N, C-alpha and C positions, 0 to 999 in steps of 0.2 A: 604551925609544921604537921607533917602527916606522924601517924606513931610508931613508925619505924625506928629504931633506936641504930640499927647497924647496916654501914651501904660498902660492895667491894671499895668503890673509890668515890671521895668527896674533893669538888673542888671546890677553891675558895678564887673569886672574883667572876664576875661575870660579863667582861669585855668580849672583845672576840675571838680572844687566845681560849678564855676558857668557854665561851657558850660554843666553838669549834670542837672543842673537846669531848662535850657533853652529849652534842649532835652526832660526834664518830661513835661516842660508848653506846650511844644509842642505838645504832644500826649496828652493832656488833652485837647488842642483846645484855647489856653489863648494866647492872643497877649501880645507879650515881646518884649523887646529891651536890647541888650546883649551891652555894651561898654566896650572895651579893648583898655588899652592906646599905647600899641605894635605894632606893624605889622604884628605880627604874633604870632601863639601856641609857647611853649617854644621849643628850638634845643637841649639843653643839657641834659643829664640823671637827672633826681631829683629822685621823688618815684620810687620804684622798685617792691614794693609788692599790689598786691589787694586780697582781701580776700573773701570769698562766699557771703556775705551779700552785696559786691558792683558789683560783679558780676550779681546780683540779681536785683540789680538797673538795669545794664546795660542790663538785660534783658526786666525788662521796658520801656526803654529807646528804644527798639527794635535792638540794633545793638551788641547783646553778641556774636554773631556767629562769628562777626569780630574780636569783641575783642579777644574772645578766641584764634583766629586762630594766634594771636601773642603773644600766650602767654605760658610759662612753666609750665603746672598744675599739682596740686597735689604734692609741694616740701614739705620737711620737713627742722626740723634743728636739726645736730648733733653735742654735745657738747665734746669738748675735752680737757682733763688736762692739764697742761703744761709739764708733760711727756708724751704726745701725746696719752694717752687712753682715749675711748670713754665712756664716764660716762653717757649718758642721749641719746636719740631719742625723737623727737617731729615727728612722723611722722604721720599725722592723713590721715584715712581712710573712714572715714563718709561722707557723704554729705546731711544732714539732710535741709538744704536751696536750693538742687538742684545741688550743683557747689564743687569743692575741695576747702579746706579750706584754704589755703594759695599759691598764683599762682604770680612766677615771670614775670614782663611786664616790659614795656620801657615806661614811660609818656609821652615824646614827639609822642609817636606812636598813644597811646589812647586822646590825647589831640586831635592831628588830626583828629582822627575815630571822636571826639566826632564834631569838627566843622564842618567837611563836612557831617555830618549827619543831620546838621542844614538847609541842602538845602532841604530838606522833605518837609519844613512850611513855606508856604507863609506867616502864620502870626507871624514868630520868624525873627527879626530883630537883626543883628550880625554887629554891627561895631568897625572894628578894627581901632587905631592909632584916634580913640578917647577919650580925657581924660575927665572924671568930675571935673569940676574948682571948683563946690559950689553947695548946695544944700539948698532949705528951703523947710520947711512942713506948712502945711496951715492941717484945720479939714479935709479936701475935697482932700486931695492930696499930693503931693509934688514935686516943681520945681527946675528944673536940668537945672545949668548952665553946658555946654557941651565946652570942645577945640574942632575942625577940625581940621586935619591935618596938615591946612595950618596955627594954629593958631586964626582961625575967630571963634568969639562966636555962639551957637546956644543953644537956650532957649527950651524945653521941658517939659512934666509933665508928673505925673504916680500916680497911684492909691499905691503903693508900691514902696519901692523900698529895693532891697536887696544887701549887700556889701561882695562881695566875692574878695575884693581886697588885699589880704594877710595879712602876719602878720605886718606890718607896715601901717595898712590900715588907708588911710586919711579919710572914715565914719565914722570909730569909734574915730577916734581923735576929729574929726566935733562934733562927739555927744557928747564929754566929758567921755567918756567911759572908763575905768581904765581895766588893767590887772593885776590881781592877780596873784601869784606863785614866782615862783623862777627860776633863770640864772644859769644854770648848770655850775661848774668850772672846770669841764671836758671840753675839747678840743677834736674833734676828725677829723681826717685826712681821707677826701674820695677820693679814688683813681677810677675810673672808666675804665672800659677797654673794647676793643674790640677784637675781634682776639684769645680769650682766653678761648681754652676748657676746660672742666672738666669732670673728670671721674665720678663725680657723681651729679645730679640735683639736688641735695641737699646743704642747709647751712650749712660753715662747720663754727661753732664758739670755737674759740681760748680762753676758759677761764683761760689766764694764766696771773697773776699780772704783769709780768715782760713788756708783751704788749698786751694787750687783744684787741681782733679781731677779726672781723666779715667779712666771704666771701660767696659770695651770687653770687650762679651764675644767668644769666638771657638767653632769647628767645636769638638765634643766635648769639652762643656762645659768649654774653657779660657777663662780671662778676663785681660786682661792692667789694672794697675792703674797710671797716671802721676801723681805729687804734686810739684808746685811746692814748691823747697824756699825758705825765707828765709836773707836773712844772717844769720850769725852761728850756723847749724845745719851743724854738722858733718857729715861723710859717716859717718864713724863711730857718731854719735847717732843719725842718724837709719837708719841699715843695721841696730839692733841687735836683734835678736829680738823685746824688747819691744814696742819702739815698731812695728815693722813688726805686730805682732799688734793694737797700738792702734789704727793706723789701720784694717785689716782689718773690725775689731769696729763702727769708726765710719763705716765707708762700705759697709756693706752686703754686705759678702764672706758668701754662705755656709761654717759654722760649721766644715764636713768638707774646707773647700778646702786644697790641699797644695803648699805655696809651692815653685816649681821656679827660680826665679829672682830676686836682686836686685841691683840696679845705679845706680849714682849716673850722669849723664848730662849735660855741659854743650852744650846743642845751638849747631849754627852757621847760619848763613844765606850763604853764600860761592859764588861763579862764578870758574871758570877765567879767564883775562884774554882766554886763548885757547883754542880746543877742539881743536887739536891745530898741527903744524908736518910740514911735507914729508910724508911718506907714514906717518907716526904719528896716529891719533887719540885722542882722550879720551872717554869715555864712563862713563855714572852718577856713582857718589859721586867720581870723578876728578875731573871736568868741574863736577860741584855739587854744593853740601851744602845742608841746606834741615831747618829745625824740623820738628817731626812734630806737630804740631796737626790738620794737614789731611792727613795721610797720603799724601803724595804723593813723599816719596823715592824710595825703589823703583819709584814707577808711572815718576817720569819717568825714571829710567833705561831702561826697559822703553822708551818712547819714541825714548829715543837709537838702542837699540838696530833698533827697527823702522824708525827714518827711515835709518840706514845700511847696515842689511843689503842693503837691494835693490841702493843703488847703489854700493857694492861688488860686488856680484852683476854688476850692468850693466857697470861699467868691468872688470871683470878678464876678464869674456867677452866683451869689446869690443863689446858692443852701444850703449854709450854713451860718451862721450868723458871722460876724467879731470876735466876741471874740472868735472865733476858731484858731487864729491866737494867741490867749496867749497860748495855748497848745504847742507852739513851744519852748521855753524855758524850760520850765517846764518838758517835756520829753523828750530834747536833751541833758541840762548842767549836770544833773546827772550822766549819761552813759557816756560821753566825760570825766567828772572828773575820773570817775571807772577807763577809758582805759588808763588818764597819770597817776595814779599811779599803772596799770598793765604796762605799758612800764619802771615805775622806779622801778619795783620789778625784771622783765629783766633784767634790765640794772645791777642790781646787781649778778645777775649770770652768765652774760659774763665777768664782769668787776671786780672780787675779788679784795678787798684793799690790800690783803696781803695773805701770802701762806698759814696762816692759815686759813685764811677767804676761801680760793680756797679749800684747804683739808676738811672741815667742809663741804662746798657744793656739792664738789665730792661725798663725801660721806654718804650723806642725800640723794644724787640722788640713790647712788647704794643699800644704805638700801630700799627704796622705790620701785626697780624695782624688788624686794623678791614677792611682796605681787602683786597678779594678779589685783586689782582693782583699787591702787595707780598706778601701771604700764600703764594702760589703760588710766586713767586719765591726766597721762602723755601725751603718747603717741597719743591719741585724741584730745590734744588739751584744755580739757575741762576746765583748769585754766582761759580760756581767758573770761573773766565776759558777759556774757550774755546778748544780746540787749532786755531792758525791762523798760518800766517805770508804777508807782505806780500812779500816778493822770495824768491828761491831756483827751482827750477825748476818755473817755474808760469810761465802764459799771465795777464797781469796782466788785466783788463776794465776798471780804470778805476773802479769802482764802490764806494762808501764800505763800511767794514768791515760793516755791516750790513744791507748787500742785496748780498751778493756770498757766492758757495760755492768762490770759487778761492781755495786756502792753506787751505781748511777740513776737515775728516775729513767723507767723504760719510756720509749719512745709511747703518743697515744696516736695512732692514724685510725682514721676511719675504714671499719669494714663493713665493708655493702653501706647500707644507711647510718647507721650507728656508729659512734666513738667508740673503740675497744675496750676501753674502761665498765662502759656498761653490759657486757657480755663476759667479764672478769666475775662478776659477784663481789662481792665483801670478802672474802680470805685468800688465800694463797691459792694462785695458778701456776699453771706448768704453761708455757704459751711453744707451741712448734712450729720452727720455720726450718722447713727441709723438702726437696719433691720426695722423700720417704714419706710424708706424713703419715700416710693409712697406717704404713709399719709401724710406726713410732708412736703413736696413740694406740696402737692395738698392745706394744710394749708396756707403756704407760699405765694403763686399764690395766694389767694385768698383774702389775708390780709399783702401786702408789707410794709415794713418801710417806712412812709412819708418821700418825698425827697431824700431818698439815691439812689432810683431808682436799687436796689441791683440785681445782677444776684444770682439766686439759682443754685447751684452744688451740687450731690450728691459726694460724696468723698467714693468708695467701702473701703471695710475692709479689702482689703487684697492690699491696695495703703496706707495705712492711717501711719504704719509704731507704734513701740513702743511708741513713743512721745504721741498719742493720747488713747493709750491702756484704759485709767484710764477715756475717755470721749466717751465713747458709749453711744447713744441714746441721742447726742447734736447736737445744732444747734450754729455756730461761725459767727459773722460777722466781716468780715475781710476789715478793710478798702485798699483804692488804694495801698497803701506804706506794704501792705499785715498783716500787725501788729493786734492783736486780740482787736476789740474795745469791744466785750462781747461774752460771754459764756452760752448758755442756753440750760437747760435741755428740752428735747420734752414735758415735762410735762408742762412746765409752760412757753408753747411760749407766750401766752398773757399778762403775767407779765416782760418775758421779752421786750415784743414789748413797754409795757407801761414804760418801764426804757430806752429806746432806744430813744422813743419821747421825753421823761423828757434829755435827753443829746442832742438831736439836740436842743430843744428849749432852753437850757444854751448858745449856741451863737448867741443868737439874741441881 
């Protein structure tokens, strides 16, 4: 390990959340240390779905092109009854955040890409085969005791520590923070395949109470099967080669498929009761555990990293006050809880408990498909809880949840030949949507928001899209994570600026 003994930020855990956080801190110019006890990133398949929000985060890290080159972009889910009838198609085509809503990927490749990308930043140190043995907090920092690859002790310190060390987080346990929620009674058999071509790029959901199953095609002819196990079926029985071969034959796996992993999981739906104490924060699986049915476990961790990274940068670089970090849990916890409930609801559709429930689900979807708006709601995946927070680092406008953009992730249209975020840079930005844009831009240039150093961008009317139609003649203050901190009428710029100044002062 390098001789440096103090870092503004230290990260424990080199999975997707920790690696993404380290890359974002690198982009923001923050010195940080990442500690990972294993010798390398993962080799076995784990998460298999990356969504549009996470790809936007990869865009922020600067490696989205590399990530997209190793994904199957824009897949959907087709639901089949026990009789083999397709009763629902979730196949979104809209790209409100600049990328396809659902994409198949391979976690080992993503982790390798993220780890290699850290080499761009001389101020980011990644130490694998180094384990955090213990830590102590003080009023001005955190003392870390680390074991090197040979078991030798190293003492370091940091201003802030972020635990991305997984479901059994040692840091969370040391803080005395419990996880609330439940453990599923259902167990699921996971079978990962290579050399397994599929006729369709879409997920096939066998909504059959006899044997609920999901088949997920991935890049490079990879494929994953997930089978629900019933009471009385032992792990040994279901992992037997003969049983695996039978399940593959009866669920359309290509005959030449090569099995690379089989494992039985019991899934969880839990939230940490606190997402940190003092100068230590939890992120990813250390803060929340969710069932896999919506493919949101890893994606929720990347949301944590995106939310926390810019705040750590603003505080450690003394551009905003330390109370800004209090907004992390307030903004992220409720949405993580919503995603857990979303996954549970998805599980009820793909794994009906009996034939009567399966019949009811199938016919409910068939009925909804008769109505264009309902059909579009399902097909475009509009039932997924949108990212939004009602409190935190925002200027609330008093509008109802359906009528405000404050606290929401801002759309990312194309502006000319590039996506909006590529014009915004990596800090705060003021996006102007107004027929009086030139006049407004001049006023903003003359009286910029203090400390935020926001970049001013005009959003052409033809690039805005329908989500912004009701916000003509407005200025949006976007945070570095692209969430809307304030939505200000151009006729109330002075009032809006005062509200932003008050928001900034509240972080001190």
